[in-house]
C-alpha positions in Angstrom: 0.5 -42.4 -4.4 3.4 -40.5 -3.2 6.5 -40.8 -5.5 9.6 -42.5 -4.4 12.5 -39.3 -5.7 12.6 -37.0 -2.8 13.6 -34.3 -6.1 10.1 -34.9 -7.0 8.3 -34.6 -3.4 10.0 -31.7 -2.6 8.8 -30.2 -6.2 4.9 -31.9 -5.7 5.2 -30.0 -2.2 6.1 -26.4 -3.8 3.2 -26.6 -5.9 0.9 -28.0 -3.1 2.1 -24.6 -0.5 2.9 -22.4 -3.3 -0.5 -21.6 -4.6 -1.8 -21.4 -0.9 0.6 -18.7 -0.1 0.8 -16.4 -2.7 -2.9 -16.2 -2.5 -3.1 -15.4 1.0 -1.0 -13.0 0.4 -2.6 -11.4 -3.3 -5.8 -11.5 -1.3 -3.8 -9.4 1.5 -2.6 -6.9 -0.9 -6.1 -6.8 -2.5 -7.6 -5.7 0.7 -4.8 -3.3 1.2 -4.8 -1.7 -1.8 -8.7 -1.6 -1.9 -8.6 0.4 2.1 -6.3 2.8 0.3 -8.7 3.9 -2.8 -11.5 4.2 0.1 -9.2 6.9 1.8 -8.3 8.5 -1.0 -11.7 8.8 -2.0 -13.2 10.0 1.6 -10.5 13.0 0.8 -11.4 13.8 -2.8 -15.0 13.7 -1.0 -13.6 16.1 2.1 -12.2 18.3 -0.8 -15.4 18.6 -2.8 -17.0 19.9 0.2 -14.5 22.4 1.3 -15.4 23.8 -2.3 -19.2 23.9 -2.4 -18.9 25.7 1.3 -16.3 28.3 -0.2 -19.0 29.3 -2.9 -21.4 29.1 -0.3 -22.8 32.9 0.3 -25.5 34.5 2.2 -28.8 36.0 0.7 -30.9 37.4 3.1 -31.9 34.6 5.2 -30.8 31.5 3.6 -28.2 30.0 2.2 -27.1 30.0 -1.6 -25.3 28.4 -3.4 -24.0 29.3 -7.4 -25.2 27.5 -9.9 -21.6 27.3 -11.3 -19.0 25.8 -9.2 -15.4 25.6 -10.0 -16.2 21.6 -10.3 -17.3 21.5 -13.8 -19.4 17.6 -12.9 -21.6 19.6 -10.5 -23.3 21.2 -14.0 -23.6 17.6 -15.8 -26.7 15.8 -15.4 -26.1 12.2 -13.8 -21.7 12.6 -14.5 -21.1 10.6 -11.2 -20.4 13.8 -9.1 -23.7 14.8 -6.9 -24.1 17.5 -4.2 -26.8 18.3 -1.4 -27.6 20.5 1.5 -29.9 19.8 4.0 -31.5 22.0 6.8 -31.6 21.3 10.4 -35.1 19.6 9.7 -33.8 16.9 7.3 -35.0 19.0 4.6 -33.3 19.5 1.2 -32.6 22.9 0.6 -30.2 22.6 -2.5 -29.1 20.0 -4.8 -26.7 19.9 -7.6 -27.7 20.1 -11.5 -26.2 16.8 -11.3 -28.4 15.0 -9.1 -31.6 16.6 -11.5 -32.3 12.8 -12.5 -31.0 10.4 -9.9 -33.6 8.4 -7.8 -36.1 9.6 -5.2 -34.9 6.6 -3.5 -31.4 7.2 -3.3 -32.2 10.8 -1.6 -34.1 8.8 0.9 -31.1 6.8 1.7 -29.0 9.5 3.2 -28.5 9.3 6.4 -28.3 13.3 7.6 -29.5 12.8 10.9 -27.0 11.7 14.4 -24.4 14.3 13.0 -23.1 16.8 15.2 -21.8 20.1 14.5 -18.2 19.5 13.2 -18.4 15.7 12.6 -18.7 14.0 9.0 -19.6 10.6 8.1 -18.2 8.4 5.0 -19.9 5.1 4.1 -20.8 3.3 0.6 -24.1 2.4 -1.1 -23.0 -0.7 -3.1 -26.9 -1.0 -4.3 -26.4 2.4 -6.0 -22.9 2.3 -6.8 -22.1 5.5 -4.9 -19.8 6.6 -2.1 -21.2 9.4 0.4 -19.4 12.0 2.3 -21.3 14.0 4.1 -20.6 17.3 6.9 -22.1 19.2 9.5 -22.0 22.4 10.5 -23.8 25.8 12.3 -24.3 28.9 10.1 -25.4 32.1 12.2 -27.8 33.7 9.7 -29.5 36.8 10.5 -28.1 36.0 14.6 -29.8 33.0 15.1 -28.2 29.9 14.4 -29.0 27.1 11.7 -27.7 24.0 11.4 -26.9 22.4 8.0 -25.8 19.1 6.5 -23.2 19.3 3.4 -23.5 16.0 1.9 -21.2 14.9 -1.5 -22.0 11.6 -3.5 -19.4 10.6 -6.5 -20.2 6.9 -8.5 -17.6 4.5 -7.2 -17.1 3.2 -11.1 -13.5 4.9 -10.9 -12.5 2.9 -7.4 -14.2 -0.6 -9.1 -12.1 0.1 -11.7 -8.9 0.7 -10.2 -9.5 -1.6 -7.6 -9.9 -4.4 -11.4 -6.7 -3.2 -13.1 -5.1 -3.9 -10.1 -6.3 -7.1 -9.3 -5.3 -7.9 -12.8 -1.5 -6.8 -12.7 -1.2 -7.9 -8.6 -2.4 -11.6 -10.0 -0.3 -11.8 -13.4 2.7 -10.9 -11.4 1.8 -13.8 -8.6 1.9 -16.3 -11.5 4.9 -15.0 -13.5 6.8 -15.2 -10.0 4.8 -18.7 -9.2 6.6 -19.9 -12.7 9.8 -18.5 -11.8 9.7 -19.8 -8.4 9.5 -23.3 -9.7 12.0 -22.8 -12.0 15.2 -21.1 -9.4 13.7 -24.0 -7.2 14.3 -27.4 -9.8 18.0 -25.7 -10.2 17.8 -25.5 -6.7 17.0 -28.7 -5.6 18.9 -30.3 -8.5 22.0 -28.2 -7.1 21.2 -29.6 -3.8 20.7 -33.2 -4.6 23.9 -33.1 -6.3 26.3 -35.0 -4.1 23.1 -37.9 -3.9 23.6 -38.2 -7.5 27.6 -38.3 -6.7 27.5 -40.7 -3.9 25.0 -43.1 -6.0 28.0 -43.2 -8.6 30.5 -44.2 -5.9 28.7 -46.7 -4.8 28.1 -47.9 -7.9 31.6 -48.3 -9.0 33.0 -50.1 -5.7 29.6 -52.5 -6.0 31.4 -53.2 -9.7 35.1 -53.7 -7.7 36.5 -49.9 -9.4 36.8 -48.3 -6.1 36.9 -49.3 -2.6 35.9 -47.1 -0.7 34.3 -43.4 -0.9 36.3 -40.7 -1.3 36.4 -37.1 -1.4 34.6 -34.6 -0.2 31.0 -34.7 0.9 28.4 -31.9 2.5 28.5 -32.3 6.2 24.8 -33.9 6.0 26.3 -36.5 4.0 29.8 -37.2 6.0 28.5 -39.0 8.0 26.6 -41.2 6.7 29.9 -41.9 4.1 32.0 -42.4 7.2 30.1 -44.6 8.5 29.6 -46.5 5.2 33.5 -46.9 5.1 33.9 -47.7 8.6 31.2 -50.6 7.3 33.5 -51.4 4.1 36.5 -51.8 6.1 35.6 -53.9 8.6 33.8 -55.8 6.3 37.4 -56.5 4.8 38.8 -57.7 7.0 36.3 -60.0 8.2 36.6 -61.2 4.5 40.2 -61.7 5.1 39.5 -64.2 8.3 37.4 -66.3 6.2 39.0 -66.0 3.3 39.5 -69.7 3.6 36.2 -70.3 4.3 33.8 -70.5 1.0 30.9 -70.3 2.9 32.5 -67.8 5.1 33.0 -66.0 1.9 29.9 -66.2 1.2 28.2 -65.2 4.3 30.9 -61.5 3.8 29.6 -61.1 0.5 26.0 -60.9 1.4 26.7 -58.8 4.3 28.3 -55.6 2.2 25.6 -55.9 -0.9 22.9 -56.1 1.4 24.2 -52.5 3.4 24.4 -50.9 -0.4 21.1 -52.2 -1.3 19.5 -50.4 1.6 21.9 -47.5 1.5 20.6 -46.7 -2.1 16.7 -47.1 -1.8 17.0 -45.1 1.8 19.6 -42.4 0.4 19.2 -39.7 2.4 16.0 -39.3 5.5 13.7 -36.2 4.6 14.1 -34.4 7.7 17.7 -33.9 7.1 16.9 -31.5 3.9 14.3 -29.6 5.1 16.9 -26.8 6.3 16.8 -26.2 1.8 12.6 -26.4 2.3 13.1 -23.8 4.9 15.5 -21.7 2.8 13.0 -21.4 -0.2 10.6 -20.6 1.7 12.6 -17.5 2.9 13.9 -16.9 -0.6 10.2 -16.9 -2.0 9.5 -14.3 0.7 12.1 -12.1 -0.8 10.9 -12.5 -4.4 6.5 -10.7 -3.2 8.4 -8.2 -1.5 10.6 -6.9 -4.4 6.9 -6.6 -7.4 4.2 -3.2 -5.7 7.1 -0.8 -4.5 8.5 -0.7 -8.2 4.5 1.1 -8.6 6.7 3.2 -9.2 5.4 4.3 -10.7 7.2 6.1 -12.1 5.6 9.2 -11.7 6.6 12.2 -14.4 5.4 15.8 -15.1 2.4 16.0 -17.2 1.5 18.2 -19.9 -0.7 20.8 -17.7 -2.1 24.6 -17.8 -0.4 27.0 -15.6 -3.3 27.5 -12.9 -3.0 30.6 -10.5 -2.0 29.5 -6.9 -3.5 32.7 -5.0 -7.3 31.8 -5.5 -6.9 28.3 -4.6 -5.8 29.3 -1.1 -7.9 32.1 -1.0 -11.0 29.2 -1.4 -9.4 26.8 0.8 -8.8 29.9 3.5 -12.9 31.0 3.1 -13.8 27.6 3.3 -11.4 26.4 6.6 -12.9 29.7 8.1 -16.4 28.5 7.8 -15.1 24.6 8.8 -12.9 25.8 11.9 -15.2 29.3 12.8 -15.1 28.0 16.6 -11.4 28.5 16.7 -11.2 31.8 15.3 -8.2 31.6 13.6 -6.4 34.7 12.3 -5.2 34.1 8.9 -2.3 36.4 7.5 -2.0 35.8 3.3 1.3 37.4 2.2 0.5 36.5 -1.4 2.8 39.2 -3.2 2.9 38.3 -7.1 0.7 36.1 -9.7 2.4 33.0 -8.9 0.8 30.6 -11.8 2.0 26.7 -11.6 2.0 24.1 -14.7 0.1 21.7 -12.1 -4.1 20.5 -12.5 -6.2 22.6 -10.4 -7.3 19.9 -8.7 -3.8 18.2 -7.5 -3.2 22.2 -5.8 -6.3 22.0 -4.6 -5.8 18.9 -2.5 -2.1 19.4 -1.8 -3.0 22.8 -0.8 -6.1 21.8 1.3 -4.3 19.0 3.0 -1.9 21.2 4.9 -4.2 24.4 4.8 -6.3 21.7 7.1 -3.7 20.1 8.9 -2.2 24.1 9.8 -6.2 25.0 11.0 -6.5 21.4 12.9 -3.9 21.8 15.2 -2.9 25.8 15.3 -4.1 27.2 18.0 -5.4 30.7 16.8 -3.0 32.0 13.7 -2.5 30.9 10.2 0.4 32.3 8.3 0.8 31.5 4.1 3.2 32.8 2.5 5.0 33.4 -1.2 8.9 32.9 -1.9 10.7 32.8 -5.4 13.8 31.3 -5.8 15.9 29.5 -8.6 13.0 28.9 -11.0 10.8 27.1 -7.7 7.6 28.2 -6.1 8.5 28.6 -2.5 4.8 28.1 -0.2 5.5 28.6 3.5 2.1 27.8 5.7 2.8 28.4 9.4 0.7 27.8 12.6 1.1 28.5 15.7 0.5 25.2 17.1 2.2 22.9 19.5 4.3 21.9 16.6 5.9 18.9 14.9 9.4 17.1 16.7 12.1 16.8 14.8 12.0 12.5 15.0 8.6 12.7 13.4 8.8 14.5 10.9 9.8 12.3 8.3 7.5 9.8 9.8 4.2 11.5 9.0 4.6 12.0 5.7 4.2 8.2 5.6 0.8 6.5 4.6 -1.4 6.2 8.1 1.5 7.3 10.1 0.0 10.4 12.5 1.4 12.7 15.4 -1.4 13.4 17.3 -3.5 10.3 17.3 -6.9 11.6 19.5 -7.1 14.2 16.5 -9.8 12.3 13.7 -8.0 11.6 10.6 -6.5 8.7 8.6 -3.0 10.0 8.6 -2.7 9.7 4.9 -3.1 13.8 3.6 0.4 14.0 3.9 1.2 11.3 2.4 -1.1 12.4 -0.6 0.8 15.9 -0.4 3.6 14.0 -1.3 2.5 12.4 -4.0 1.4 14.7 -5.5 4.4 16.9 -5.6 6.3 13.7 -6.1 4.4 13.9 -10.1 5.6 17.4 -10.3 9.3 17.4 -9.2 7.9 19.0 -6.1 9.1 18.7 -2.6 7.6 19.0 0.7 9.6 19.6 4.5 8.3 20.3 7.8 10.1 22.9 10.3 9.6 25.5 13.3 7.7 28.1 12.4 8.0 32.0 13.9 4.6 31.7 15.0 6.1 29.0 17.6 3.9 26.0 15.6 4.5 23.8 12.4 6.2 25.3 8.7 5.2 23.4 6.1 7.4 24.5 3.3 6.0 23.2 -0.5 8.5 23.8 -3.9 7.1 23.3 -6.9 9.0 23.9 -10.2 7.4 27.6 -12.2 7.8 25.9 -14.9 
C-alpha cells in the first residue's frame, strides 16, 4: 500500500527513480568511454603502421622489412602486437616474429581485399580478442606499381582492462552519489515539510483552546490555506455567538469546526503543491553527476623517463608520411639544428609528433617545414604547412575531442586532443597560428629537463 506520509511518499519515489536515472547515465558514460578507447586504439595502430612503413626498404624487386623494428613487441612471440604484409594477390609476404604462433584461422579472417590505395580499415575480431588496422598503398618497384596492404593486430586485453577499471569506478561513484543524494533529499524534505509540522502544531493548539487562530507567516503555498482556515474560524465564532443561547445550535457549531479541523489534518497539502520541490531535487541530482568525469584529472604529473632524441623521430615520421602521401609530392624542409633530447617516453613523442605531422601532410598543398628552437629551458618545435590554414575562431575548438575543422577529410577528430593530453602530462603546450608558408603553424613547447 502507498504510505500515507508525504515524506515517505517522496522518499519512495526517489528510491524508484534514482536507480533508473543513474543506471541510464552510467550506461551512457560506459558507452562513451568504450568508443573513446576504441578511437584511441585506432590511432595507436595507425602509428604502428607508419612505424613499419618507415622501416620498410627496397631490396631488388621486393619490399624488405627488418627483423628488428623500433617497437620491441614485434620481436616477442605472442606479445599481443602483430604485423603482416599482403601483396596485390592477397598473398602474405611478411609477418612479424610475434605472429609466428598465431592461428591460421585468424590470418585467414583478415579482410585484405576491397581497400583502395590510401584507404584504411579498423575493426575488431572479438572471437580472437584482437583489434585490426589495415592500410593500403601503392609502391613503385623497378618501374612497376605494386599494391600492398599493411596490417597491424593488437590484443584487446588492455582495452578490456581499462573498461573494467572504469566501470568499477563509475558504478562506485554513482552508488555513492545515490546514497549522498538520498541523505541530502531526506534533509531537504524534512526542511520543506517543516511548515506543515508547524501548521499541525498550531491546529492542535486551536483544538486545545490555547489559540483562536493560526498565527505567523507560512510559505506561499500554505498561506492561502491558513488564511481560509482563519476566515472559517472567524465565521464559526460569529455563528457561535449568534447561537450561544441555544444548546442545540451550540452543539452544531462545535461539530462544524471539529469536522473541518479533522479534514485539514488528514488532507494537509495536496501532492501537486509539492511537485515543485520534487522538480528542484531532480535538477540537483543532475548537478551531482556532472561534478565526478572531469575530476580524472587526472591529475597528470610528469613521470620519470629517459631522454629521447627528437630529430630521429621526426625523420622517421617524415619518411613514413612521404610514402603515405607520395601522390601529393610534399616538399619537406627540416631544420633540426642541435641534438635535442626530451625527458619523455619515445612512444608518446611518436604519437604526439605523428598526429601533428600527419595533419600538416593531410591539409598542406605542397610544402611542410619543421624547425627547432630553444628558449627558457623549453624546446620549441614548429610544424608549418602551406594549406588553407585554420581560422582564429576554430583554433581552440579543434583541440577538443571529436571537433574537426574539415569534416570532409577522413578521421575521428581526436588526434589533436590526444596531442594536447600528452603535452599536458609533460607540462608542455600546443599553440596554433599562421605559418609563413601561408597555412597553419603548430608550435609545440616541452621542457628540456
